C-alpha positions as MATLAB code, in Angstrom:
seq = 'MHPLFKNRIAALATMHAKEQIIAPILAEQLGMQVQVAAVNTDLFGTFTGEIERQGTQRHAARLKCEAAIRQTGYPIGLASEGSFGPHPTVPFVAANCEMVMLVDTQLGIEVCGEYFTTETNFSQKSVTSVEQALEFADNVGFPAHGLIVRTQPIVKGIRDYETLTHAVSKGLAASGAVWIETDMRAMHNPTRCKAIAAAVADLVARLSALCPQCSKPGFGKGKAIVGLPCSWCGLPTQQPKGYTLECPTCGYAEEVLSKEHQEADPAFCSFCNP';
ca = [
     -49.020  -31.046   23.934;
     -49.519  -27.498   25.176;
     -46.677  -26.745   27.779;
     -48.847  -24.622   30.131;
     -51.613  -27.304   30.322;
     -49.760  -30.542   29.858;
     -50.275  -33.356   32.796;
     -52.060  -30.879   34.477;
     -55.526  -31.665   36.234;
     -58.753  -29.657   35.451;
     -61.865  -30.158   37.797;
     -64.812  -30.397   35.473;
     -68.438  -29.305   37.253;
     -70.947  -31.782   35.390;
     -73.826  -34.335   36.134;
     -74.288  -34.865   32.699;
     -71.629  -36.825   31.432;
     -70.000  -34.146   29.792;
     -66.567  -35.672   30.395;
     -67.198  -38.217   28.052;
     -67.184  -35.284   25.309;
     -64.582  -32.924   27.099;
     -62.064  -34.719   28.114;
     -60.792  -36.665   25.200;
     -60.207  -33.521   23.312;
     -58.060  -31.538   26.242;
     -56.142  -34.779   26.495;
     -55.260  -35.168   22.688;
     -55.102  -31.372   22.196;
     -53.336  -29.817   25.371;
     -51.939  -33.298   27.272;
     -54.387  -32.179   30.055;
     -56.561  -34.471   32.366;
     -59.901  -34.144   33.442;
     -61.318  -35.203   36.798;
     -65.217  -34.773   37.404;
     -65.728  -32.395   40.645;
     -68.890  -33.504   42.900;
     -70.846  -30.076   42.218;
     -74.523  -30.211   42.125;
     -74.451  -28.300   39.001;
     -78.668  -28.288   38.930;
     -77.851  -25.392   41.356;
     -77.183  -22.959   39.016;
     -80.170  -23.544   36.817;
     -82.170  -26.521   35.313;
     -83.370  -26.541   31.564;
     -86.784  -27.646   32.886;
     -87.061  -24.293   35.106;
     -87.373  -25.701   38.380;
     -84.100  -23.660   39.334;
     -84.122  -20.364   36.935;
     -80.013  -19.527   35.814;
     -78.765  -16.439   37.670;
     -77.280  -13.916   35.488;
     -75.715  -14.557   32.057;
     -74.797  -17.813   30.800;
     -70.959  -16.531   31.172;
     -71.747  -16.120   34.774;
     -73.315  -19.744   35.465;
     -70.498  -21.169   33.766;
     -68.142  -19.157   36.014;
     -70.012  -20.221   39.018;
     -69.637  -23.768   38.200;
     -66.038  -23.892   37.534;
     -65.472  -21.774   41.146;
     -67.380  -24.703   42.748;
     -65.350  -26.981   40.973;
     -62.367  -25.642   42.471;
     -63.811  -25.460   45.621;
     -64.751  -29.018   45.754;
     -61.256  -30.721   44.562;
     -58.560  -28.009   45.370;
     -57.228  -27.848   41.889;
     -56.214  -25.047   40.307;
     -58.051  -25.528   37.308;
     -61.767  -25.478   36.890;
     -63.916  -26.348   33.860;
     -67.847  -25.884   32.904;
     -69.931  -25.961   30.453;
     -73.313  -24.079   29.897;
     -75.524  -24.199   27.042;
     -78.552  -21.889   25.931;
     -81.249  -22.808   23.640;
     -83.973  -20.646   22.187;
     -85.178  -18.700   18.943;
     -82.511  -17.697   16.452;
     -81.695  -13.689   16.918;
     -82.383  -12.775   13.527;
     -84.673  -15.518   12.161;
     -86.981  -16.077   15.279;
     -88.913  -19.253   13.709;
     -85.532  -21.248   13.997;
     -84.089  -22.766   16.800;
     -80.645  -22.238   17.851;
     -78.267  -23.577   20.383;
     -74.974  -21.376   22.008;
     -72.772  -23.790   23.748;
     -69.879  -21.970   25.865;
     -66.882  -23.883   27.681;
     -65.467  -22.381   30.372;
     -61.763  -22.993   31.741;
     -60.533  -20.980   34.903;
     -57.135  -21.239   35.729;
     -56.079  -19.815   39.485;
     -52.690  -20.402   39.062;
     -51.928  -18.854   35.495;
     -54.617  -16.081   36.563;
     -57.142  -16.682   33.219;
     -60.566  -17.063   32.392;
     -61.258  -18.605   28.840;
     -64.555  -19.301   26.999;
     -64.710  -21.237   23.911;
     -67.993  -20.936   22.198;
     -70.139  -22.459   19.264;
     -73.508  -21.235   17.556;
     -75.443  -23.579   15.383;
     -78.782  -23.915   14.348;
     -78.296  -27.766   14.244;
     -80.275  -28.854   17.407;
     -83.630  -30.483   18.039;
     -84.472  -28.081   20.636;
     -88.426  -28.160   20.572;
     -91.720  -28.578   22.685;
     -95.679  -28.902   22.057;
     -98.532  -29.364   24.042;
    -100.285  -32.813   22.770;
    -103.647  -34.049   23.382;
    -103.051  -37.690   22.379;
    -100.712  -40.539   22.668;
    -100.502  -40.200   18.797;
     -99.663  -36.788   18.726;
     -96.914  -37.418   21.297;
     -95.164  -40.278   19.162;
     -95.216  -38.048   15.900;
     -93.411  -35.369   18.232;
     -90.951  -37.904   19.149;
     -90.241  -39.044   15.850;
     -89.465  -35.569   14.524;
     -86.870  -35.091   17.080;
     -84.717  -38.198   16.970;
     -86.512  -40.152   19.825;
     -85.298  -42.365   21.401;
     -81.663  -41.484   20.696;
     -82.458  -38.235   22.072;
     -84.555  -37.898   25.314;
     -87.893  -36.278   25.769;
     -89.481  -34.860   29.252;
     -92.988  -34.822   30.137;
     -94.475  -32.437   32.286;
     -96.668  -33.995   34.345;
     -96.948  -34.003   38.251;
     -94.061  -34.696   38.644;
     -91.952  -34.113   35.798;
     -90.851  -37.210   33.645;
     -87.412  -36.532   32.602;
     -84.780  -38.739   30.469;
     -87.526  -40.688   28.561;
     -85.494  -42.720   26.131;
     -87.973  -45.481   25.475;
     -91.345  -45.877   23.922;
     -93.147  -47.586   26.912;
     -92.197  -45.054   29.343;
     -92.792  -42.051   26.804;
     -96.763  -43.756   26.098;
     -97.173  -44.488   30.077;
     -96.202  -40.681   31.111;
     -98.322  -39.044   28.186;
    -101.191  -41.108   28.950;
    -100.974  -40.311   32.992;
    -100.662  -36.554   31.763;
    -103.748  -36.686   29.497;
    -106.192  -38.895   32.388;
    -105.168  -35.821   34.645;
    -105.927  -32.687   32.373;
    -106.272  -33.581   28.943;
    -103.176  -32.392   27.514;
     -99.361  -32.765   27.964;
     -96.372  -30.489   27.606;
     -93.633  -32.511   25.824;
     -90.540  -31.397   25.102;
     -86.755  -32.283   24.052;
     -84.275  -33.158   26.990;
     -81.221  -30.756   26.545;
     -79.512  -32.436   29.064;
     -75.958  -33.452   27.398;
     -76.203  -37.209   28.351;
     -79.798  -37.589   26.454;
     -78.950  -35.376   23.157;
     -76.663  -36.396   21.117;
     -76.890  -33.592   19.189;
     -76.191  -31.215   21.607;
     -72.923  -33.269   22.467;
     -71.530  -32.396   18.938;
     -72.036  -28.568   19.681;
     -70.447  -28.733   23.004;
     -67.446  -30.628   21.162;
     -67.255  -27.762   19.123;
     -66.931  -25.238   21.675;
     -64.268  -27.544   23.659;
     -62.290  -27.259   20.063;
     -62.712  -23.230   20.184;
     -61.511  -23.351   23.686;
     -58.346  -25.630   22.949;
     -57.902  -23.029   20.158;
     -57.770  -20.177   22.130;
     -56.052  -21.657   24.672;
     -53.235  -22.328   22.243;
     -53.081  -18.537   21.178;
     -51.042  -16.497   23.209;
     -51.924  -12.788   23.782;
     -49.163  -10.471   22.177;
     -49.295   -8.042   25.168;
     -49.542   -9.958   28.400;
     -48.562  -13.520   27.059;
     -51.310  -15.005   28.688;
     -53.585  -17.840   26.637;
     -56.647  -17.140   25.566;
     -56.186  -14.595   22.537;
     -58.896  -15.200   20.202;
     -61.581  -14.056   17.900;
     -63.947  -11.366   19.856;
     -66.863   -9.127   18.507;
     -67.875   -8.320   15.091;
     -66.923   -4.970   13.677;
     -69.902   -3.413   11.982;
     -69.739   -0.981    9.375;
     -69.175   -2.713    5.686;
     -70.145    0.136    3.227;
     -72.885   -0.244    0.803;
     -72.064   -0.773   -2.416;
     -74.338    1.719   -4.014;
     -74.243    4.654   -1.746;
     -70.863    4.178    0.274;
     -72.467    4.825    3.988;
     -71.845    1.940    6.403;
     -74.323   -0.732    7.214;
     -74.775   -2.768   10.211;
     -73.258   -5.706    8.190;
     -69.927   -6.733    9.390;
     -66.416   -5.723    7.669;
     -64.283   -7.648   10.365;
     -63.824   -8.912   13.999;
     -61.341   -8.439   16.841;
     -58.899  -10.380   18.452;
     -58.908  -10.032   22.064;
     -57.633  -10.817   25.336;
     -59.839  -12.072   27.741;
     -57.098  -11.405   30.242;
     -55.620   -8.128   29.965;
     -58.310   -6.338   27.230;
     -55.342   -6.201   24.270;
     -57.383   -6.312   20.892;
     -56.318   -6.115   17.436;
     -59.033   -5.655   14.518;
     -58.966   -7.903   11.597;
     -60.768   -6.572    8.301;
     -62.074   -8.549    5.829;
     -60.388   -9.133    2.625;
     -63.261  -11.230    1.117;
     -66.124   -8.444    1.782;
     -65.401   -5.030    0.818;
     -69.070   -3.970    0.154;
     -72.431   -4.432    1.591;
     -75.519   -5.767   -0.414;
     -77.939   -2.846   -0.899;
     -80.717   -4.897    0.558;
     -78.579   -4.105    3.779;
     -78.586   -0.462    3.768;
     -81.180    1.335    5.596;
     -80.562    4.597    3.362;
     -80.640    2.474   -0.199;
     -83.304    0.026    1.373;
     -85.127    1.766    4.217;
];
């Protein structure tokens, strides 16, 4: 158990049952207890767009943590924030970036655990028949994974075929086409829950590592260091040659260069393969 967090209580801002994922890991690994804070997290943005997220993913997570601290009076706030969209380098592949943040006003730290994956069922489609909707549902893991049908009003958290058929039929009768999408809220998406758990594991690893300079928890992997030299011409490429270890509190950083990858394939060299 971590001496800085053992038997302390963290306030978790969630409306989507994320405590079922986060609390067991933090209790086992850090000895920390988690209490759900009565915070309306939809105010910081919804996946369906009724409320747009303000600022970055990190900013939204921070606002949730601060709200949890205010609501409960505990010095530790926890929040999870997910982002979904095209993979940055393979646009036709969907990706999920999960962030779990801990803010400790007593220790004066803000630490984030992150996990990036293409293992997601994030998808959407316009359908013109119930049959198309059912085919879409089967392809995204329904009914274990929830669906959203954008009728008026929007129907969220659909987890059975009767409700899905009714919602789609109603929408088709009104407009002839219906937008259907995966429900990415944690309590309706087991695949996303796995990604959140992985982000929590990263948070635990960071909280367990102290900065060599300021001795605060959170020392962990930061940015990639690009510039791996081309094996043909020796010029730097955009391929990573290592990464930094960084402290989120004092900013201290160390470079860690790869021992495994010493040269880049010429295919990635803008000089040899322009």
